Backbone bond lengths (Angstrom), bond angles and torsions (degrees), N, CA, C in turn:
res aa  C-N    CA-C-N  psi(-1)  N-CA   C-N-CA  omega(-1)  CA-C   N-CA-C  phi
1 M - - - 1.455 - - 1.527 108.73 -
2 G 1.322 115.54 130.58 1.456 120.68 179.13 1.517 112.20 -83.26
3 I 1.315 115.44 176.40 1.463 121.21 -177.75 1.525 111.66 -64.18
4 D 1.334 117.73 -39.30 1.465 119.60 179.32 1.526 111.10 -63.59
5 E 1.313 116.71 -41.23 1.460 120.45 179.08 1.529 110.98 -66.15
6 K 1.315 116.46 -38.46 1.471 120.70 178.79 1.525 110.75 -58.29
7 W 1.322 116.65 -49.60 1.465 119.69 -178.31 1.522 111.67 -71.68
8 M 1.337 117.44 -32.96 1.464 119.48 177.95 1.523 110.60 -67.18
9 E 1.321 117.80 -32.97 1.474 120.70 174.71 1.526 110.09 -58.89
10 L 1.322 116.90 -41.02 1.463 120.65 178.08 1.530 110.53 -66.57
11 A 1.319 117.08 -39.03 1.467 120.65 175.94 1.531 110.29 -63.07
12 L 1.324 117.21 -37.52 1.465 120.81 176.58 1.526 111.71 -64.85
13 E 1.329 117.50 -34.56 1.468 120.34 174.77 1.525 110.02 -61.75
14 E 1.323 116.40 -41.03 1.466 120.32 176.80 1.527 110.80 -64.86
15 A 1.325 116.78 -40.87 1.466 120.37 178.35 1.528 110.61 -60.48
16 A 1.325 116.86 -38.81 1.466 120.67 178.28 1.527 111.05 -63.14
17 L 1.325 117.17 -36.72 1.471 120.37 176.51 1.526 110.67 -63.89
18 A 1.321 116.65 -39.76 1.466 120.14 177.33 1.524 109.94 -62.70
19 R 1.315 116.05 -45.42 1.475 120.03 -179.92 1.520 111.13 -59.12
20 E 1.328 117.09 -44.66 1.465 121.13 179.27 1.522 111.71 -60.18
21 A 1.327 116.62 -30.55 1.467 121.78 -179.13 1.530 112.39 -88.50
22 G 1.336 117.74 2.04 1.450 120.98 -179.94 1.513 114.35 82.05
23 E 1.322 116.33 12.22 1.469 121.83 177.96 1.531 108.71 -94.69
24 V 1.327 116.86 158.22 1.463 120.33 174.21 1.531 107.24 -58.97
25 P 1.337 117.79 125.54 1.466 120.89 -171.47 1.527 114.64 -76.00
26 V 1.316 114.62 85.43 1.460 122.03 174.38 1.521 107.21 -124.16
27 G 1.327 116.16 133.15 1.458 121.36 178.85 1.514 111.02 -128.32
28 T 1.328 115.13 152.01 1.466 122.20 -177.31 1.516 110.25 -138.76
29 V 1.326 116.07 143.63 1.463 121.78 166.23 1.524 107.97 -132.29
30 I 1.320 115.50 148.74 1.464 121.62 175.84 1.513 107.68 -122.61
31 V 1.332 115.54 129.36 1.460 120.93 -178.10 1.519 110.71 -126.78
32 L 1.313 114.20 152.00 1.463 122.47 172.44 1.517 105.57 -122.82
33 G 1.319 117.00 106.01 1.461 120.26 -173.00 1.517 109.17 64.80
34 E 1.312 116.80 -120.12 1.464 122.15 178.10 1.524 112.38 -100.04
35 E 1.330 117.29 4.61 1.465 121.21 -175.61 1.521 111.38 -98.19
36 L 1.324 115.79 127.48 1.457 121.56 174.66 1.524 108.60 -77.47
37 L 1.329 116.94 119.68 1.468 120.97 178.29 1.517 112.02 -92.41
38 A 1.342 116.49 -38.21 1.463 119.38 -175.96 1.517 110.03 -161.10
39 R 1.317 114.31 156.56 1.460 122.07 174.03 1.514 107.58 -144.57
40 A 1.319 116.56 148.63 1.467 120.09 -178.85 1.527 109.23 -163.41
41 H 1.318 114.45 165.13 1.461 121.29 174.28 1.525 108.94 -136.22
42 N 1.313 115.34 165.25 1.462 120.85 -179.04 1.524 111.39 -55.93
43 R 1.352 116.26 137.12 1.464 120.71 178.15 1.531 113.43 -145.78
44 P 1.328 120.31 27.52 1.466 119.36 -178.78 1.524 113.52 -59.96
45 I 1.331 117.38 -37.28 1.464 120.09 -178.27 1.524 110.16 -70.07
46 S 1.323 116.83 -51.73 1.469 119.96 -175.37 1.520 112.91 -68.79
47 L 1.325 117.72 -29.55 1.468 120.47 179.81 1.530 112.80 -95.89
48 H 1.334 116.65 -1.78 1.475 120.59 -177.75 1.521 110.01 52.96
49 D 1.338 114.95 47.23 1.461 121.01 -173.19 1.528 109.09 -144.05
50 P 1.330 117.81 108.51 1.458 119.41 -178.32 1.527 113.93 -63.86
51 S 1.320 117.46 -16.39 1.468 120.11 178.75 1.527 112.87 -90.74
52 A 1.308 118.54 1.64 1.470 121.35 -175.04 1.529 111.96 -82.87
53 H 1.320 115.38 49.16 1.463 120.65 173.34 1.528 108.51 -74.21
54 A 1.325 115.96 156.78 1.464 121.16 -178.10 1.525 111.93 -53.71
55 E 1.340 116.81 -42.92 1.460 120.41 -177.80 1.527 111.35 -63.89
56 I 1.315 117.14 -44.38 1.468 121.55 -178.39 1.524 109.96 -63.29
57 L 1.329 116.46 -46.94 1.470 119.69 -179.60 1.525 111.24 -62.94
58 A 1.331 117.19 -40.88 1.469 120.06 179.01 1.524 111.22 -67.23
59 I 1.325 117.63 -39.89 1.469 120.40 177.75 1.522 110.16 -62.01
60 R 1.316 117.37 -42.86 1.474 120.43 178.20 1.527 110.91 -60.41
61 R 1.328 116.22 -44.12 1.476 119.90 -179.18 1.527 111.57 -67.97
62 A 1.321 116.77 -41.30 1.467 119.97 179.36 1.522 110.80 -65.50
63 A 1.328 117.10 -40.71 1.467 120.77 178.59 1.525 110.34 -63.35
64 A 1.326 116.93 -40.11 1.468 120.13 177.53 1.531 110.29 -65.17
65 A 1.333 116.95 -42.02 1.470 120.73 179.69 1.522 111.36 -65.35
66 A 1.334 116.71 -37.53 1.468 121.52 -179.24 1.520 112.37 -85.18
67 N 1.329 116.03 -9.56 1.465 121.88 -175.79 1.533 110.69 56.10
68 N 1.345 114.67 37.87 1.460 120.56 -178.22 1.522 107.74 -164.92
69 Y 1.325 117.65 131.30 1.462 118.96 178.62 1.523 112.09 -73.78
70 R 1.313 117.21 -16.95 1.462 120.52 176.79 1.522 108.91 -86.87
71 L 1.290 115.12 118.31 1.464 121.49 -174.49 1.526 110.78 -108.15
72 A 1.324 115.55 51.41 1.469 122.09 -178.26 1.524 110.64 -56.70
73 G 1.322 115.33 139.92 1.459 120.89 176.57 1.512 114.60 81.87
74 T 1.322 118.10 1.04 1.461 120.41 -176.72 1.521 111.70 -92.17
75 T 1.326 113.65 161.52 1.462 122.15 172.73 1.515 107.94 -122.39
76 L 1.330 116.15 132.83 1.460 122.20 176.12 1.520 107.96 -106.46
77 Y 1.328 115.98 124.45 1.465 123.30 176.24 1.518 107.76 -106.38
78 V 1.325 116.94 130.59 1.461 120.58 179.65 1.524 108.78 -142.39
79 T 1.318 115.81 142.50 1.457 120.67 -174.95 1.523 113.27 -72.71
80 L 1.333 118.56 -22.48 1.464 123.08 179.50 1.520 109.63 -128.66
81 E 1.299 116.45 137.66 1.466 121.77 177.43 1.530 110.49 -48.10
82 P 1.318 118.37 131.60 1.466 121.39 -176.23 1.528 113.91 -64.31
83 C 1.334 114.62 150.70 1.460 122.37 173.33 1.536 108.85 -81.36
84 I 1.321 116.21 179.09 1.470 120.42 -179.23 1.529 111.49 -60.48
85 M 1.333 117.51 -44.62 1.463 120.48 -178.99 1.531 110.70 -58.62
86 C 1.320 115.93 -47.69 1.463 119.97 -177.54 1.527 111.64 -69.63
87 A 1.327 116.94 -36.58 1.468 120.27 176.54 1.523 110.05 -61.15
88 G 1.328 116.96 -42.01 1.464 120.37 177.39 1.514 111.80 -61.20
89 A 1.331 116.62 -42.41 1.467 120.21 178.84 1.527 111.11 -65.14
90 I 1.325 117.09 -38.11 1.468 121.23 177.96 1.528 110.02 -61.57
91 I 1.321 116.64 -43.59 1.468 120.94 178.04 1.524 110.58 -64.14
92 H 1.329 117.30 -48.39 1.470 120.68 -178.00 1.528 112.22 -64.64
93 A 1.328 117.10 -31.40 1.467 120.75 179.31 1.528 112.07 -79.30
94 R 1.323 117.01 -5.11 1.473 122.80 179.30 1.530 112.41 62.63
95 I 1.335 115.95 32.58 1.459 120.41 175.99 1.524 108.05 -65.29
96 E 1.320 116.02 134.82 1.467 120.89 -173.32 1.522 113.28 -78.15
97 R 1.334 115.40 -37.36 1.467 118.98 -172.18 1.519 110.01 -142.13
98 L 1.321 115.47 139.59 1.460 123.74 175.09 1.517 108.19 -115.99
99 V 1.338 115.97 131.23 1.461 121.74 174.59 1.522 106.73 -125.81
100 F 1.337 116.92 122.18 1.461 118.95 178.54 1.522 110.53 -124.00
101 G 1.328 114.71 160.35 1.456 121.04 -179.30 1.512 112.39 -92.70
102 A 1.327 117.12 -76.22 1.462 122.42 -177.14 1.519 110.82 -91.06
103 A 1.324 115.77 139.29 1.462 120.80 173.00 1.530 108.63 -73.92
104 D 1.330 116.24 156.22 1.464 121.61 178.56 1.528 109.19 -126.36
105 P 1.343 116.82 90.81 1.460 119.62 -175.94 1.525 114.30 -63.91
106 K 1.328 118.14 -21.03 1.473 120.82 -178.83 1.524 112.96 -86.99
107 N 1.334 117.57 -32.80 1.465 120.92 -173.55 1.517 115.05 -134.67
108 G 1.307 118.71 -0.41 1.461 121.67 -172.98 1.519 113.44 -64.93
109 A 1.318 115.53 130.08 1.471 121.10 -177.34 1.524 113.07 -108.60
110 A 1.341 117.27 5.39 1.469 120.12 179.47 1.524 111.64 -98.27
111 V 1.340 116.79 -48.81 1.463 120.04 -177.77 1.525 114.11 -141.21
112 S 1.312 118.78 -22.25 1.463 120.80 -169.84 1.523 114.34 -83.13
113 L 1.316 117.01 -63.81 1.464 121.72 -178.64 1.526 110.91 -96.96
114 Y 1.320 115.38 -44.63 1.470 122.69 177.00 1.523 108.48 -124.09
115 R 1.317 116.15 164.77 1.464 122.14 177.87 1.527 108.12 -130.64
116 L 1.339 115.25 60.15 1.467 119.96 -173.90 1.516 113.51 -60.66
117 F 1.313 117.40 -33.68 1.463 119.73 -175.98 1.529 112.26 -73.89
118 E 1.323 116.96 -9.63 1.465 121.10 176.39 1.525 111.93 -94.53
119 D 1.317 117.51 -5.32 1.469 121.79 -177.97 1.529 109.35 -78.05
120 R 1.309 117.29 110.13 1.468 122.59 -175.36 1.526 112.72 -74.47
121 R 1.331 118.19 -4.46 1.469 119.87 177.14 1.524 111.90 -74.65
122 F 1.334 117.02 -18.16 1.463 119.79 176.59 1.523 109.18 -75.50
123 N 1.318 115.59 157.67 1.464 120.50 -175.99 1.524 113.33 -89.91
124 H 1.327 117.68 14.06 1.462 119.87 -177.43 1.526 109.52 -151.57
125 D 1.316 116.03 138.40 1.465 121.87 176.18 1.522 109.79 -99.64
126 V 1.314 115.89 138.22 1.460 122.60 176.63 1.522 107.14 -123.24
127 A 1.326 116.64 124.26 1.463 121.04 174.49 1.527 108.14 -77.39
128 V 1.320 117.47 135.58 1.467 121.75 -175.18 1.523 110.52 -120.24
129 T 1.336 115.58 131.64 1.458 123.10 172.31 1.518 107.11 -126.73
130 G 1.312 117.32 124.19 1.463 120.95 179.98 1.511 111.95 -115.51
131 G 1.324 115.84 163.70 1.452 121.99 173.63 1.511 116.23 84.45
132 V 1.327 118.45 12.80 1.468 120.83 178.90 1.534 108.39 -76.29
133 L 1.315 116.43 121.62 1.472 123.79 -174.58 1.530 110.59 52.73
134 R 1.318 114.77 40.91 1.472 122.29 -177.15 1.529 112.31 -51.54
135 E 1.323 117.36 -47.06 1.461 120.52 -175.38 1.524 111.49 -61.98
136 A 1.318 117.41 -46.76 1.468 120.82 -179.91 1.524 110.90 -64.96
137 C 1.316 116.62 -40.07 1.470 120.73 -179.72 1.524 110.90 -68.25
138 T 1.326 116.72 -38.99 1.463 120.99 177.95 1.518 110.48 -68.11
139 E 1.314 117.20 -40.36 1.464 121.33 -176.99 1.522 112.56 -65.98
140 I 1.321 118.45 -41.27 1.464 118.66 -179.09 1.533 110.39 -64.67
141 L 1.326 116.37 -36.86 1.471 120.15 176.56 1.523 111.14 -70.46
142 G 1.328 116.41 -47.98 1.462 120.47 -179.25 1.511 112.21 -60.58
143 G 1.326 116.60 -42.80 1.461 120.79 178.33 1.517 112.21 -61.87
144 F 1.312 116.32 -40.99 1.466 121.44 178.88 1.524 110.40 -61.14
145 F 1.330 117.19 -48.22 1.462 120.32 -177.27 1.525 112.17 -72.76
146 R 1.334 118.70 -32.49 1.473 120.67 173.85 1.518 109.63 -61.74
147 E 1.327 116.05 -45.29 1.464 120.90 179.62 1.531 110.93 -63.07
148 K 1.327 117.04 -41.24 1.469 121.39 178.12 1.527 110.67 -59.94
149 R 1.341 116.15 -44.46 1.468 119.64 -179.59 1.523 110.80 -64.24
150 L 1.323 117.55 -39.87 1.463 120.93 -179.83 1.520 111.96 -66.30
151 T 1.319 116.84 -41.58 1.467 119.75 -177.18 1.519 112.78 -79.61
152 S 1.330 117.93 -15.89 1.466 119.34 179.84 1.526 111.93 -102.38
153 S 1.341 117.53 1.90 1.464 120.74 178.76 1.518 109.83 -71.30
154 P 1.354 116.14 146.04 1.480 118.92 178.85 1.507 112.48 -70.62
């Protein structure tokens, strides 16, 4: 198992916590070299906050740990391709690298629907790697939504 898979496994643990709480199962970890700075999972429902995506919460925690909102040299691992809001936060936080598991054809802002990290008008470049542990990341999401459909059927 490579380093990307190791950290994505931890992000999947966070996604499982979100699923247990009834949230969309997305998990994130932020690392600097070999050091874990922050981890988080989706919490918009429990926090009554539409911005409480896993990436946003992890960025807030990492910035607090680093005592700096600029997270230069860090890598953010997330189980689902970030949305536009989260992609913007990744750029503003100066995160160096994004690694995601499952693509998001409906909302993905890295490669699927939009390609924000390729837009040279922004003041920061983010290297993007997708598809790390894709199957596991896709399955936790698919299982969650299958279960939702079954329990909400008449």
